[in-house]
N, C-alpha and C positions, 0 to 999 in steps of 0.2 A: 612336650605334647603342640605340633603343630599348627597351623591354624585350621580349619574344616575351609571355611565362605569367610574376605573379607569383604567386602565391602563400603570403598570410600569416595564422599562427596558428591553420593547418589543425586540426579537430581530427577525428578516425572513430569517436564509439562506438558498441558493439554493443553488447546488453544477452544476458550467458549465465543459463539456463533450467535449473531444475532436471527437470523435464517441463510436459507442453500442462499444467497444472489454470498452473502457473504465470504461464503466458504467456498466456490470456486472462484471470487476472485483472490481468496488469499493461492485458492492451486498455480492460477495462471499469472498472478504476477510477484512470485517468491517474492522480489526485491522489495516487496511493500509491507508492511502490520496489515492483516487484518484482521480484526474478533480478540476477546480480551486472552490473555496466560493466567494459566492457574496452574497450580506448581503441589501437586498430591502428591511430593516429599521435597525435601526440600537440605540441600547439605547431610544428605542420612549417610555418615560413615558404623561402623559395627567389627569388631574381629574377636569371628567364631572359635575357640578350638576343640579341634576331633574328641568330638564323645559326648561337648553340651547337649545340654539341651537347652533353646534358649519360647518364653512364652512370650509373644505380642500381647499388648493387652494396650487399652485408647477408644476415647468414645468414634461413636462411626462419625466412619470422616475422616479418620486418623492419617491412613496411607497403608495402615496394616495389609490388606490384597492387594497391596499394588506393588508392597513392595514381597510376598513373598511373590511375588508370577512374574518380580525381577530374576528371581532366585533361584528359580525351578527353569530361567528362561524364557520364559509363554511371554510376557516384556519388556521390549529393550527400555532401558534409563535413556531420556537424553543426555547427558552426559558424563562422567563415572567413570566407575568401575565392577565389575560384583568377580573374585574371584572365586572358580568352586571345586576340591576336591576330589575327586571321587563326580557318579553317582548320583543323580539329582531326580526324584520324586516326590510330584504334587496332587495331594489330594484334597481332593476341593468336592464340595454336589456337582457333578455335572463335568466336571474335570475330567477332559479328553474322552469324552465318551459322545459317541454318534448317538442322533432319538429317535432316530433314519431305522437303526441296524438292531437287531437284540443284543440284549445282554452276553448270548453267547457269538455274539461275533464280535459284543464290541471288544472281549475275551483278546478272541483269535486277532482281530485288526491290532490294536495297540502290544500284544508278545509280538505280532509281525514286523512292526513298528519296533521295535526292539531290539531287534531282531534276534527272534528264538526263531528258532526252523520247526514244522509243524508233527512231528514229531512227537519233539519239546514241551511246545502246547499241549498234545494232545493229555503224556503225560501227569502237564499243573495244572490243567481247565477243573477233571473233577473237584483240587482242594482249596481252588478260587469259587468256586459256585458253592457245595459248605458249609468254607469259612462265613461266606456271600446272606448266607441263608435265603437261596434262589429258587432252589431246586425245581421247585413247578410253573418259575415265573420267565425262567432264567431262553425260554425262547422264547417270548414274547417281545414288542421292539420294548426300544429302553421307554420311547416316549410314555405309555399308561404306565411305568415305572413313578411311586412317590421318592416323592426327593428321601426322603431312608433308605430307601434300596436301590437306590442311585450311589447313595453314600454308603453305603455297604460293597453293591459291586466297587469301585471306586477303590473303595477299603483293602481291598479284598486278593486287585488285582493286587495295587501298589505293592505290598508287603510281601507278597511272593514274586512278587519279579528281585523282593530284597538288596534296593539299591541304597549303598553309601547316605546319602545325605536323602530325610525326610520332611516335609513344609506337610502340617494338617492345617486347612483351612478349615474353624468351625467341620468340620465332617461330621463333628464326633455331635455339634450339639444338635443332628435333626433324629427323626428312629429312634429305639425301642433304648431302657436303663443298657436290660441283658446284651444288647450286643457293643453299644457301648461302651464298658463293665472287660467286653469278651477284646473290642478292639486297645486300650488301654494298660491289658495285657503285655498281648500282642510289644506296645508299644514298649512296655518293663521289658520283654524279651532283648530287646532293643539298646535297649538305656543299656543292658548287662552285658553284650554286646560290641560298646563301644560307639556305638551308632549316632552322629550328628543328628537330630529334631528343630526342626520351631512348630512351635504351637498359640496358634491363633484360635485363642476364645476369648468368649465375653466372661465362663465359667472361670474364677479365681481357686476356686479349692480345685479344679482338675492342675489350675496350674500349680499354686501352692502344694497339691500331691509328688507333681510330679519334676515341675521344673525346678531347674541348676540357674539360670539366671534370666534374668525376664527385660523386656523393653520400652518403655515406655513412651508410644510417637501422641502429639497432640499437634492436630491439623497438618501436618508432616511435615514436623521434626521433632527430630530425635529431645525429649521430654529430661528422658532418664536410663540408666544401661547400668545393669550390676545384679551384684546377688540377687536372691527370688524374693527371698526373704523381707529386706530391704526397700524393694522400688513397685511389691505388691503391697507392702505397710503403705506408705508416701501415696498410691494411686488407691486404694480402697477409700482415705483418708481427702484421699480430692475427690471423688464420690460422690460419697455423705454430702461436704459442700457445694455439690455439684448440684445435687437430685434437692438440695435446696432450695435453691437461687428462682424465682419467678420466670418467665414464659421469658419474657423480654429479659430477665438478662441473662441470662443463655442464648438470646439471641446476642445479646453483646456481647461475651467475651468471642462466638462464635467465629461474630467478623468481623473485631478485634484481629485473633490470633490470624483470621485468613488473610485480609493487608496484611500480615508482618512477613506471611509463606507466598502474599503473592508479589510479596516485592526483594531484588535475586542482588 
């Protein structure tokens, strides 16, 4: 089976500035280094086969969403390469939605940008609205939606578009349980059809139920990548130890990890 996604030696560097003047100097004098380098990702490499369902785990600030956005092509990496075989869709709260437009206008805009004709959009629109359970609110501006409503709309658009690679970033952690179960059923349908999926979630029970493999990121670096049962057990053991640490011990652990991360 061929690779669906190849991530090779990916780094993502940001700069942390002490103030506006330092930011301006960095823009005006590119030959000089201003600001402190911060690596959200450091030397991340994974290969994912067609049909793999890969979960991303890690404590907050470990780079899960950054990697998801890089694979989706929304955020560029600083160095390294990402190859994807097929169309990619990212589902995250607010991802790709214009708050000033209504839900219906967002559907139409998103589908137009993806190359669908107005005739095709009219045929797809009702199904998207029905799946999202937004019939009463679809002509209201998205800025008035709850996070769960935004998530439902984004999920419904993306699954109707039927991408080859689907990335779900905490989109099932908001909203009601019934919609989460309906969404998981749709994801199982995609899985049976051999789609490649990435699943970012703090729910280890959903990971155990759904994922074949798991990537454990620890403050931007790959801690472990392999079979879901093995990695999730190791991560769960780590969380039990981490939760027992004092506030000072957690800070020391984070600081040491981030110091390692910010040295290339």
